[in-house]
N, C-alpha and C positions, 0 to 999 in steps of 0.2 A: 483895163477895162473891157477890153477884149475877149479877156479870160473869166469873166464876170457874167456876160453875156452866156459865154458855153456854157460855161456852169450851169447857169440858170433854165438855162436851155435844155442841157442832159438831165437835170434836176426833176423838169417839168416831164419830160420823156418819159423817165422811170417812173413817175406817178401816176401815168396814164397808162404804161403797161400794166403798171400793178392793180391799177383800177378793172382793166379789161381782165385780170385770169390771168396774164401771162409770166406775171414774177410773183412769186412765192417765197417769200421769206419767214413765214411762219409755220409751225409746223401743226399739224391737225389731231384730232382725237377722235376718234370714232366708236360710239357701242348702239347696240339694239337693244329695242325696246318693245316690254311687253308681249317679247313673243311667246308659243308655246312650245319654242324648244329654245338654246343658246344660240340655235346658228338662223334665226332669222326676228325680226321685228321691224318697228320705226327706227329711222334713221338718226340718231343726235347725234351733232355734230358741234363741233367743238374747237372753234379757230378765232383768233387775235383775242384771247379771254374770254368770250362770248360765248356761252352754249346755248344751242335753239335746235329747232325742226327745222328741217330745207323746207321749204315752199316750190317748186318746179313742175309746173303744168307737164311738160317735155321730158320730164323724167324717164329715163329708156333703160334696155337691159344691159346696155355700154355703160351707163352711171354703173348703175348697180354690179356692172363686174368688176369696176374699179374699188370700191367700199368693201367688195368682199374679199381682194384681193390684199388690201390694205389690213382688211382683219386676218387673211395669214389663209386665206380659202383660195380655193381654184378654183372655183366658176361662182356665179351670182344670176339672179333674176329679179323685175323689177314685179314683185307681187302686193299682195294685199290682204295680207294675213290677222292685220288686228283693224277692229272695227275702230272709227275714231268720232269724236262729235266735235263741239264745240273747242277751240282750241286756247289754248293758255300760253304765256311766257312767251321767251324770243324765238321770233319766227324768220329763218333768214329769207327773203322772196329773192332768189337769186337764182337765176336759168346757168346750167352746168351742161356743158358742151364737149364732153370726153373721146376721144375714138378708141378709146379700148383697151389701150394699150399701157396706159399711166398706174404706176404704182400707189400712187394717193391722190386725193379727192383734190387737192390744193393746185395739184399739179396739171387740173384742166382748164382749160379756158373755161369764163363764166362771166355775167353780166349782171349787176345787182338791178334789182326792177327798180323804179324811180317810182313811190310813190307821192301822191297832192298833199298838199301842207292838209297836216289834220286829220290823214286817214291811219287809220289802227290795222297794224301787217295782220292782225288775227281777223280781223273780218274782209278783206282784201282776200285774203287766202281761204279756199273753199281746203276741205279735210282729204278729198278725192285728190288735191295735188301734194300732198303731204308724201315725199320719199319713205318707200319702205322696201326694204329686199327679201331674198332667203339665199341662203348660199351653202356648200357642198362641197365635196361630199363632206360628210362630219369626223371631226378628229376626236382620237382617246377622251373621255372625261366629255364629250357633251355631254348634254341631260334636255331632256323633253318630258312633257305631262303626257298622260295618256290615260286612259279610263273613262273620262266625261266630256258629256254633250255640248259642255259647256266651260268658255276661257277662263284662265286665270284659275284653273284648278286641276288637279289630276292625280291620277299615281306617277311616281317618278323614276323614270326608265332611265339608264347612263348607257352610254357610246363603249364600248370596248372591245379591242381585236377583232373590228369589222362587223360586230352586229349591236344589237340594242337588246337589253335586258332588263330586269327586273331589280330596283335595291331594297334591301330589308334592314330592319332595325334589330340591333340586338340590344337597346336599351340605353344606349348612348346618344339617338337621336336628339336635341331639345331644341329651345329656343333659338340659338344660337345658329343649328345647323342649320335649321328652318330661312331664314334671314340668307345664310351665307346662298341657299337652292335657289332663293326667289331674287337675287343677286344676280345670279350666273342670268337666268332667264329674264332679265332687264325690268324685272319689280322694283319696286321701291323698298320693300319688307313683306316677311309672312303674314298673313293674318292667325294660319291653324294649321297646325302636323297634327295628320291622324293615323293611326295603324288597327288593325284588330277589329276595324268595325262593319268593314264591307261597304262603305261608302261610294268607291268607285269600283270600275269592274276590274276582276281580277286580270292579272298576267297569265299567259299559256306560256310565253318562252321563259328561255335559260333565267337563273336568279345569279348577276352577278356581283352584288356586293353583298356581303353579309352584315359590317355594319358600317355607320360612318357619324363621324361626329367632329364639328366644326368649333372653331374660336371665333369669338369677335374681329379678336384682330391675327394678321399674323405678319412672322418677321424681324425682325429686327428692327425696324423703323416702325414696327407696330400699325402697319397696312390695312384698313375694313378686307375683311377676307370676300373675294366676291367669286370663286371659285372652287367646287367641289376639291381641284387636285390639290389644292392647299392645306385639304382637312386631314385626319385620322380614317383612311380607307381600309376597312378590312374585307378585303377580294374572296370571292367564295371558293371553297375545295369542296369538290362536289363527295372526296371520298371521306370526308367529317363533317360538313354541315350539316345540322339541322335544319337549316330555314326550309319553309314552306311560303306558298305566294299567300298565304293571310298572312305574315311579317311584312305586307309590303308598304312603304310609306307610302302616305297620301298626304298633299300640301293645298294648300289656299295660300295665294299671295295675294299683293294687291298693288296697282301700279302706282306710277309719279302721274302726279297733278295734271303734268305739260299733255299727255296722253289719257288719263283718265273720261271715260267717258259711263259715268253712272250719275246723270243729273236724278234731284231729288223734286217731288212736285207733290201737291195738296189737293184732292177731290173730293167735291162735300159731296152731300145725299142726292144731288138731280146729277152726279157726274161730272161735273166742270168743273175744268181745271180754278183755285181759289188760291190765294196768297195768303188769306188771312187763318184759315182753318181744313180741316181732313182729312183725310186718311190717308197717311204717307205710301207712297208710292214710289221705288228707285228702278231705273231703266238699266237696263244689261242685257248685251246678244240682242239687239232690235226689239226689245218688250218692256211692258211695263206692267209691274209687279207689286204685289204689299208686302211688308214686313211683318212677322211676328212676334209675336213678345209672350215672353212665357211668367216674367213679372215686372212692373211697372220700370223700368228704367228710364232715370232723366237722361235724356239725349235731344229733347225737346230745342233747346238752344241752337244743338250742330245741323239741326233740319230746318228750325226757323231762319237761320244766316243762309242754309244754302239758297233758300226760297224767297229771300227778301234779304240782300247786303247791306239796304240799310237800316236793316230793324235792330232797336232797340231793348237792348235787355234789362235795363232800368225801368224804364216808362211802361213798355207793354205790358199789360199783364198778360198772362199763358197758364195753358190748364195740358198738362200730357194726361190722356184717359182712352182706354179700350172702347169702342161703340161700334153699334149694328149701325148695318143700312140698309136700305130699300132696296137696293138693288148690292149683291155681292160682290166679292170681286174674285180674281182668278187666284191660282194657288198661290202664295206667298213666294217671293224670292228665296229667304230662309227663316233662321230663327235669330235673332241678334241676342248675345251673351252678356257681354259689358262692350261698354263705350265710353270710356274715360281716357281725358287728354287727347284726343287726336280729333282730325280737322273734320273730316269729312265721315260720313255715314260708311261708305265702303269700305274705310279703314278699320272698322269696328272690327272684333271678334264676334264670329258669327258661325253659323252650320254650313254647309257645302252650298251654291247657290241651285237652285234648285231643288235639295235637298229637306227642306222643312215640312212637307206632307201636308196634309190637309187643316190648315189653321182655324182652330174655332174662332166664330167671325167674334166671338167677345174678344179674343187675343189679339185684333188685327191693328195696329199700330197708328193711334191717332192723333192729331196734337192742334193747338189753337195757339197761335202767336199773337194773339188780340184780344179776345175775351176768355174766360172762363167758356169751359163746353160742356155744358149738361144732358146728358143722354138717358131718360129714366126706360127709356123703353128701344123697342127696334127702331126708331125712325129718332131726330133731334129736329130740333128748331134753332136753325142757324140763329148769328147775334142779330139784334133789332137795329143795331148803329154800328156799322164798321167803324165809324169813327169815335165813339164813344161820347162824352160830355164835353161840352165847351170847357175849353180853359180857365172862361171869369165865374163860370160854375164853380169850379175848385178853389178858387180863390175865395169866393164869397162863402162858402162852406168851412174852411179853413179861418176866416176872420172872425167869423162867429164863433166857431168852438173858440178860438183865442181868447173871444170877447165872454166867453160865459167862464172860462177858466179864471179868467180874472177877477169877476165879480168873487168867486170860491173863495181863491184864496183871500182876499179882501175881508170879508164877512170873517172867516176864519181867522185872521189878524185881529179884527174890530173886538171879535168874542175871547183871544187872547189876551188883550189889553186891558179888557173890561173886569177878567177874573180877577187880573191881578194889582188894579186899583183897590177893588174889594176888599180883598185881602190887606193891603197896605192901611188901608182906612180901619180896618178893625183894629189891627194891630195899635194903633195909635191913641184909638177910645180905651181901649183897656191898660194902657199906661198911665194916662191922666186920672183917673179914678180909680187908682192902687194909694191903699192906705196901709203906711208904713206901721208892725207891731214888734214892739220888743217885750224881752220878756229881763223884770228885774228879779234879781236873786241879792240873799240875804246877804249882808256881812255885816263885821264890828262895829259900824259906824252906822248900819243903817240894819238892827235887828228888827227880826219876825215878830210882828206882836204877838202877846200871852195866847191872847183868844185863839190864835191859829196856830202853837204849839201842839203839837200831834201826841195825844193822850199817852202813858205810859204803856209798855207791853204790858200783857198777860198770858199766862201757861194756863191752857183748860186743861183742867182732869174730872174727866167720868167720875160720879158717884156712883155707891151702890144702889142709894134711895133716888128717888124721882125731883131728887131738888132742884128746885127754877134754878136756871144761873145766874148767878150775881147781877146786880144792874151795876152801872157803870158810877156813879155814885158811892158804893159800898164799895167798888174796889181802892177808890180814891183816896177815899177817909182810911179806908184799911180795915173798916169794921166787920168784912166778912170773915166765916170761920177760916177758911184757905186762901190763905195770901202767900205772895212772895216776900220774905224780907230776909236780907242776903243774900240771896240764893238760897235759901233755904226754907221749907214749907212748916207751918206753923198752925198748931188746929187749937182751936179755943173751944175749951173746957167748958165755956158756960159762966164763969165769973171773971170778974175785972181783975185785971192784973194777975190771972190764971197763969201759971209755970206753965 
């Protein structure tokens, strides 16, 4: 009994120490998200089979130094390189107390923030309290984005032999290479890669990479490629390289949903936010701007779902159209190219942020998530009733339509049966009035009467004179001068019994 009490006491003490963070049996994993370089970003913490962001209002350089040391860097600072918005996903509400000498974050003491019943961790934590770090100095094949005034895009630069330099393409950089670059920077995937178009500011330093090609998976276990050091890298040889800064690689990446700060809203003709219809605007780097369309890409259901998660695709009428507003918007954020199979608008294939130029007002994206939007002129009238017809009216109209359809079918059926009945009566009447007619043919027992016997045939022979043709009686009596006797012609010489 005493041994059992000792065991229970020791087990409870271990659980208490583990809850306080002094005992850690689980190895953590850390990566940095959405940074402009691979050595900075939002701290994503995987511990005890759960992955999420760290919410710590007392996060300091001590904790940042431990995180960077765990990632293999010598130094770390607690900075805010990423602009965050509404939080989503798993949130670790945990107050770490590191002394700066720990090698891993789970080695630090910590206290979990106790939430009250019904409290949402995403609502309790402010985005300013999400842990972010900047590490250094960089390692070989660390990368960064440069040449752009906006985040999530830029000219690709690589750190090699103590300096940052440009990376160019030799025709091998493709979609798989783009995704590998964006994953190393802490993004979910790549949206677009560019070269030779001067979208981003040209570099002025050395060109360190001639060409870069990555496969989607690497190694014997087919692990997803997450660093360019796992790719085929062709280093620049200054004596034979023909690459110039015009061959530099530019990339556009999109972030994970947990750190994405690209909400979407609809703005009506009064400049007010409207959940039913309006001009599509997306948020990026502290600004709301519109979206430019060169053709009518059917992306409305994505926008409607982002604006209203309860939006019903099957029942709500919607219409995508570009429309003019009485008050013009600012310069559009980007030109939307395609948007297939993706969940969010910022994940679609689009031009660089801030590079759409002055979008014509007729190409500004507008969407109606409730009713068709008709815009014949520079302004438009909003829908008269945001709720639509009453449900009972739809039921009444449907019932009336079914009744009319039933009557039409019934009339057609009656006409068809009437035609069939008339045709049947006509056939019966003709059969009852029919008279059978039989033919009688002559036989030995029933000879044909003599009067009806046919006259013997005769042969007509023309004469040199204009004698009248013989009469029937003269032919029968054999009194005509030209008659057939035993198959020969005889001619009457004018006397009786003449030879």
